[in-house]
VOVEX-348846 format. One record per residue (C-alpha): residue number from 1; residue in one letter; z, x, y. Coordinates in steps of 0.5 Angstrom, whole numbers, padded with zeros to 4 digits. Layout:
BEGIN
    k  r     up   east  north
  NUM  A      Z      X      Y
...
This chain:
BEGIN
    k  r     up   east  north
    1  M  -0036  -0039   0038
    2  E  -0032  -0041   0044
    3  E  -0029  -0047   0041
    4  V  -0028  -0044   0035
    5  L  -0024  -0039   0038
    6  I  -0020  -0044   0042
    7  A  -0018  -0048   0036
    8  L  -0016  -0042   0032
    9  K  -0011  -0039   0037
   10  K  -0008  -0046   0038
   11  G  -0007  -0046   0030
   12  E  -0012  -0051   0029
   13  K  -0017  -0052   0024
   14  P  -0024  -0051   0027
   15  A  -0030  -0056   0026
   16  Q  -0033  -0051   0022
   17  S  -0031  -0047   0016
   18  P  -0031  -0039   0015
   19  I  -0035  -0036   0011
   20  N  -0032  -0029   0011
   21  E  -0024  -0029   0010
   22  Y  -0023  -0022   0007
   23  N  -0019  -0024   0002
   24  Y  -0017  -0017  -0001
   25  N  -0010  -0015  -0002
   26  Y  -0006  -0010   0001
   27  I  -0003  -0005  -0004
   28  I   0000  -0002   0001
   29  S   0002  -0007   0007
   30  N   0006  -0003   0011
   31  S   0008  -0009   0015
   32  N   0014  -0006   0018
   33  K   0010  -0001   0022
   34  C   0010  -0005   0029
   35  L   0017  -0008   0028
   36  Q   0022  -0007   0033
   37  G   0029  -0006   0029
   38  N   0030  -0012   0024
   39  D   0030  -0018   0028
   40  G   0023  -0019   0027
   41  N   0020  -0018   0034
   42  Y   0014  -0013   0035
   43  E   0014  -0007   0039
   44  K   0010  -0007   0045
   45  V   0005  -0001   0043
   46  V   0000   0002   0048
   47  I  -0004   0006   0043
   48  L  -0005   0004   0036
   49  Y  -0009   0009   0032
   50  V  -0013   0006   0026
   51  I  -0016   0012   0022
   52  K  -0021   0010   0017
   53  S  -0020   0015   0011
   54  A  -0023   0017   0004
   55  L  -0017   0017  -0001
   56  N  -0018   0025  -0002
   57  N  -0018   0027   0005
   58  Q  -0010   0028   0005
   59  N  -0011   0035   0009
   60  R  -0015   0032   0014
   61  R  -0010   0026   0015
   62  D  -0004   0032   0015
   63  A  -0008   0035   0021
   64  I  -0009   0029   0025
   65  R  -0001   0028   0024
   66  K   0000   0034   0027
   67  S  -0005   0034   0033
   68  W  -0008   0028   0036
   69  G  -0005   0023   0032
   70  W   0002   0025   0033
   71  E   0006   0019   0035
   72  N   0011   0022   0039
   73  R   0006   0026   0044
   74  F   0009   0023   0050
   75  S   0016   0020   0051
   76  D   0014   0015   0055
   77  V   0008   0012   0051
   78  N   0009   0008   0045
   79  I   0004   0011   0040
   80  K   0003   0009   0033
   81  R  -0002   0011   0027
   82  I  -0004   0008   0021
   83  F  -0010   0011   0016
   84  M  -0014   0005   0013
   85  L  -0016   0006   0005
   86  G  -0019   0003   0000
   87  V  -0018   0004  -0008
   88  T  -0021   0008  -0013
   89  N  -0021   0008  -0021
   90  D  -0018   0015  -0022
   91  P  -0010   0014  -0022
   92  F  -0009   0021  -0020
   93  F  -0011   0019  -0013
   94  Q  -0007   0013  -0013
   95  D  -0001   0017  -0015
   96  Q  -0002   0022  -0009
   97  I  -0003   0016  -0004
   98  D   0004   0013  -0006
   99  E   0007   0019  -0005
  100  E   0004   0021   0001
  101  Y   0006   0014   0004
  102  I   0013   0015   0002
  103  R   0013   0021   0006
  104  N   0009   0019   0012
  105  K   0010   0011   0013
  106  D   0003   0011   0016
  107  I  -0002   0009   0010
  108  V  -0005   0002   0009
  109  Q  -0009   0001   0003
  110  A  -0013  -0005   0001
  111  D  -0016  -0007  -0006
  112  F  -0023  -0006  -0005
  113  M  -0027   0000  -0007
  114  D  -0027   0006  -0002
  115  S  -0035   0007  -0001
  116  Y  -0040   0008   0004
  117  Y  -0043   0001   0004
  118  N  -0036  -0002   0004
  119  N  -0034   0001   0011
  120  T  -0035  -0006   0014
  121  I  -0030  -0008   0009
  122  K  -0025  -0003   0011
  123  T  -0026  -0004   0018
  124  M  -0025  -0011   0018
  125  M  -0019  -0010   0014
  126  G  -0016  -0006   0019
  127  F  -0018  -0011   0024
  128  K  -0014  -0016   0020
  129  W  -0008  -0012   0019
  130  V  -0007  -0011   0027
  131  V  -0008  -0018   0028
  132  K  -0003  -0020   0023
  133  N   0002  -0014   0023
  134  C   0001  -0011   0030
  135  P   0000  -0017   0035
  136  K   0003  -0013   0041
  137  A  -0001  -0007   0041
  138  Q  -0005  -0006   0048
  139  F  -0011  -0002   0046
  140  I  -0013   0000   0039
  141  M  -0017   0006   0037
  142  F  -0021   0006   0031
  143  S  -0023   0013   0029
  144  D  -0026   0017   0023
  145  D  -0022   0022   0020
  146  D  -0027   0028   0022
  147  M  -0026   0026   0029
  148  Y  -0023   0030   0035
  149  V  -0019   0026   0040
  150  S  -0015   0027   0046
  151  T  -0010   0022   0047
  152  K  -0009   0024   0055
  153  N  -0016   0023   0056
  154  L  -0016   0016   0053
  155  L  -0010   0014   0057
  156  K  -0014   0016   0063
  157  F  -0020   0012   0061
  158  I  -0017   0005   0059
  159  R  -0013   0005   0065
  160  N  -0019   0005   0069
  161  P  -0025   0004   0065
  162  F  -0030   0003   0071
  163  N  -0027   0009   0075
  164  K  -0033   0013   0077
  165  R  -0028   0018   0081
  166  V  -0025   0021   0075
  167  G  -0032   0022   0072
  168  F  -0032   0017   0066
  169  R  -0038   0013   0068
  170  R  -0045   0014   0070
  171  K  -0047   0009   0075
  172  R  -0053   0007   0071
  173  D  -0049   0005   0065
  174  L  -0045   0000   0069
  175  N  -0051  -0004   0072
  176  Y  -0056  -0003   0066
  177  I  -0051  -0006   0061
  178  L  -0049  -0012   0065
  179  Q  -0056  -0014   0067
  180  K  -0058  -0013   0060
  181  N  -0053  -0017   0056
  182  G  -0050  -0021   0062
  183  N  -0043  -0021   0064
  184  Y  -0038  -0027   0066
  185  K  -0037  -0024   0073
  186  S  -0042  -0022   0079
  187  L  -0044  -0015   0080
  188  S  -0041  -0015   0087
  189  K  -0035  -0017   0084
  190  V  -0034  -0012   0079
  191  N  -0036  -0007   0084
  192  V  -0030  -0009   0088
  193  L  -0026  -0009   0082
  194  T  -0028  -0002   0081
  195  S  -0026   0000   0088
  196  E  -0019  -0003   0087
  197  A  -0018   0001   0081
  198  T  -0020   0007   0084
  199  R  -0014   0006   0089
  200  S  -0010   0005   0084
  201  Y  -0011   0011   0080
  202  R  -0010   0015   0086
  203  N  -0003   0012   0086
  204  F  -0002   0013   0078
  205  S  -0004   0020   0078
  206  S   0003   0022   0081
  207  R   0007   0017   0077
  208  K   0010   0017   0069
  209  L   0005   0014   0064
  210  S   0010   0009   0063
  211  E   0011   0006   0070
  212  T   0004   0004   0070
  213  P   0003  -0003   0066
  214  L  -0004  -0004   0063
  215  D  -0003  -0011   0062
  216  F  -0006  -0012   0069
  217  D  -0011  -0007   0070
  218  P  -0016  -0011   0076
  219  V  -0022  -0008   0072
  220  L  -0021  -0011   0066
  221  S  -0020  -0018   0069
  222  A  -0027  -0017   0070
  223  F  -0028  -0018   0062
  224  D  -0023  -0023   0061
  225  G  -0019  -0017   0058
  226  R  -0024  -0016   0053
  227  L  -0025  -0008   0053
  228  F  -0030  -0006   0047
  229  A  -0032   0002   0049
  230  G  -0035   0008   0046
  231  Y  -0042   0011   0045
  232  V  -0047   0005   0046
  233  F  -0053   0005   0042
  234  F  -0059   0001   0043
  235  S  -0064   0001   0036
  236  S  -0068  -0002   0031
  237  P  -0067  -0003   0024
  238  M  -0069   0002   0019
  239  R  -0075   0000   0015
  240  H  -0077   0006   0011
  241  K  -0074   0005   0004
  242  S  -0072   0012   0003
  243  S  -0067   0012   0008
  244  K  -0060   0012   0008
  245  W  -0060   0007   0013
  246  Y  -0065   0002   0010
  247  V  -0065  -0005   0012
  248  T  -0069  -0011   0009
  249  I  -0072  -0016   0012
  250  M  -0067  -0021   0008
  251  E  -0061  -0017   0010
  252  Y  -0063  -0017   0018
  253  P  -0070  -0021   0020
  254  F  -0070  -0019   0027
  255  S  -0073  -0013   0030
  256  K  -0068  -0010   0035
  257  Y  -0060  -0009   0034
  258  P  -0055  -0012   0039
  259  P  -0052  -0006   0043
  260  Y  -0047  -0003   0039
  261  V  -0042   0002   0039
  262  T  -0042   0008   0034
  263  A  -0037   0008   0029
  264  G  -0034   0015   0029
  265  A  -0029   0013   0035
  266  Y  -0028   0007   0039
  267  V  -0023   0003   0043
  268  L  -0021  -0004   0044
  269  S  -0016  -0008   0048
  270  Y  -0012  -0013   0043
  271  P  -0016  -0019   0046
  272  A  -0023  -0016   0044
  273  L  -0020  -0014   0037
  274  E  -0017  -0021   0036
  275  D  -0024  -0025   0038
  276  L  -0028  -0020   0034
  277  Y  -0024  -0021   0028
  278  Y  -0024  -0029   0028
  279  T  -0031  -0029   0030
  280  S  -0033  -0024   0024
  281  M  -0030  -0030   0020
  282  F  -0036  -0034   0022
  283  T  -0041  -0028   0021
  284  K  -0045  -0026   0015
  285  S  -0043  -0019   0013
  286  F  -0047  -0013   0014
  287  K  -0047  -0006   0011
  288  F  -0046  -0002   0017
  289  D  -0040  -0003   0020
  290  D  -0042  -0001   0027
  291  V  -0048  -0005   0027
  292  Y  -0044  -0011   0025
  293  L  -0039  -0011   0030
  294  G  -0045  -0011   0035
  295  I  -0047  -0017   0032
  296  V  -0040  -0020   0032
  297  A  -0039  -0018   0039
  298  K  -0046  -0021   0042
  299  K  -0044  -0028   0038
  300  C  -0037  -0028   0042
  301  G  -0040  -0026   0048
  302  I  -0037  -0019   0049
  303  C  -0041  -0013   0052
  304  P  -0040  -0006   0049
  305  L  -0038  -0001   0055
  306  H  -0042   0005   0054
  307  N  -0038   0012   0055
  308  E  -0041   0018   0055
  309  H  -0035   0022   0053
  310  F  -0035   0019   0046
  311  Y  -0039   0024   0042
  312  F  -0042   0021   0036
  313  W  -0044   0028   0034
  314  K  -0040   0035   0035
  315  K  -0040   0037   0042
  316  P  -0040   0045   0042
  317  Y  -0033   0047   0043
  318  S  -0031   0052   0049
  319  S  -0024   0052   0052
  320  G  -0027   0049   0059
  321  T  -0032   0044   0056
  322  Y  -0027   0039   0053
  323  S  -0023   0037   0059
  324  N  -0026   0030   0059
  325  V  -0028   0029   0052
  326  I  -0024   0023   0049
  327  A  -0027   0024   0042
  328  S  -0032   0028   0038
  329  H  -0035   0028   0031
  330  G  -0035   0034   0026
  331  Y  -0028   0036   0025
  332  D  -0028   0036   0018
  333  D  -0025   0043   0018
  334  P  -0017   0041   0019
  335  D  -0015   0048   0021
  336  E  -0021   0048   0026
  337  L  -0018   0041   0029
  338  K  -0011   0043   0030
  339  R  -0014   0050   0033
  340  V  -0018   0046   0038
  341  W  -0013   0041   0039
  342  E  -0007   0046   0041
  343  E  -0012   0050   0046
  344  Q  -0014   0043   0049
  345  R  -0006   0041   0049
  346  S  -0004   0048   0052
  347  L  -0010   0047   0058
  348  G  -0007   0040   0059
  349  H  -0013   0036   0056
  350  A  -0010   0033   0050
């Protein structure tokens, strides 16, 4: 894959032919979302939210627009959001989606059927859209539309992914994941970088967000800038036919999945997203999008990074327990989401 990626990035044709190209049409392309004026140049976006949403979940999308998906949350941080949708045979829904896009300019829609087992298509069409239409996005946060997200805590994390002093990493995670899956640098090198990040964070804490460039984080360089982080799972295929997650031997012949990040919410640096997208073209598709990305990540040598503050379940809420939460699942009630986010914002945690 390394040779293939080099060729693709140079605009050359690799020796191997792709097997997946996700040739679905964008009904709503929203291709101007990241453009800077009318000169054809792309904006430098710090965080791009790509939110996978179902067609009939407009109330959830509206709640996200008014809470953690608010693009003007920080005056000195350029944030963009898009909602990724598929299609349905019901023309009523499509009329509503068209009207919603006119109002908010934040929808991207492709012509695949919007269903649970098409989540991999939805995810990879999101990846494709970012590569084609927002190539200067520094970090891309993928999320479902029933998540609580703290942009403030996300910003803290992506600036110092290994910084143990701010409470985002367990010691065992760093050592275990690196030793288990292999890394491009030695552990001693990473530990040195972690110390540097700690010093840089002290300097950062009293400065404006825009004054701290994300491009040259010394910690990210340990992974060649390829950050793929969230709640990391180590699991096996479900072989019981009655299960929603049943997988046949033909679909996946191995006894273990590679480490993968649960699909509810995860963050990628642009170099990681780009490599995952191009590698997916040469990787057989799989019906579970989070496992699929784990397979693709393993194929191109990206090590998923565990962060315990991404919750794939609903973390019980109180005003004090969400101070470090980056994302939590289970917010399908729009009013609850807005209430929790507004309280956390007032406390300085969102």
